[in-house]
C-alpha positions, 0 to 999 in steps of 0.5 A: 421023372421029375416034379413038373409031372406031379400035382403037389408040385403045381400046388406048391408053386400056387401056395408060393404065389399066394404067399407074396401077397398074402399070408396068415400070422397068428390073429392078422392077414400080411399082405404084399410082403414078397412083391418084387421091385419089377412088379411094383415099379411096373406102374400096373396094377397088382391083383390076387385072388380070391384066396381062402384064408382062415379069417374068409375069403380075400382079394388083394389089389395093388395099384403101383402107379402110386408112392407108396403103391396103394394096396386093398383088400376085398374080403368075405369075412368069415366072423369079424374082419381080421387085423390086415396090416401091409408090408410092403418092403421099399428103399429110400428110392423105390419099392423093393422086394427085401430088406437087406441093407441099412439103406432099405426099410420094411412100409408097415401100415395097418389098413382102416376098415376102408383100405 
């Protein structure tokens, strides 16, 4: 019997995809740190959610038609809006999924109240 026959394996895949778009670190949410270069260069709108976090329910939307991609979040917070940080891996030319060499950088910025 392989992993494909178990509900827990399917749940793990959902968690993997979730972590590409949203993950929790200490007192903040980190968005988009695992997005693939093919997705970021597609010119399409990417969306994930709603998904539960300890801060509340979150939906993440990424407009890849802009450079850099525009990230927006819609949250239904339990108490207050947490600190939110986008972390889209980029090269000098285009988005990519990992900062692996000297020409790569990780684009990190905080989203304001409107983002």
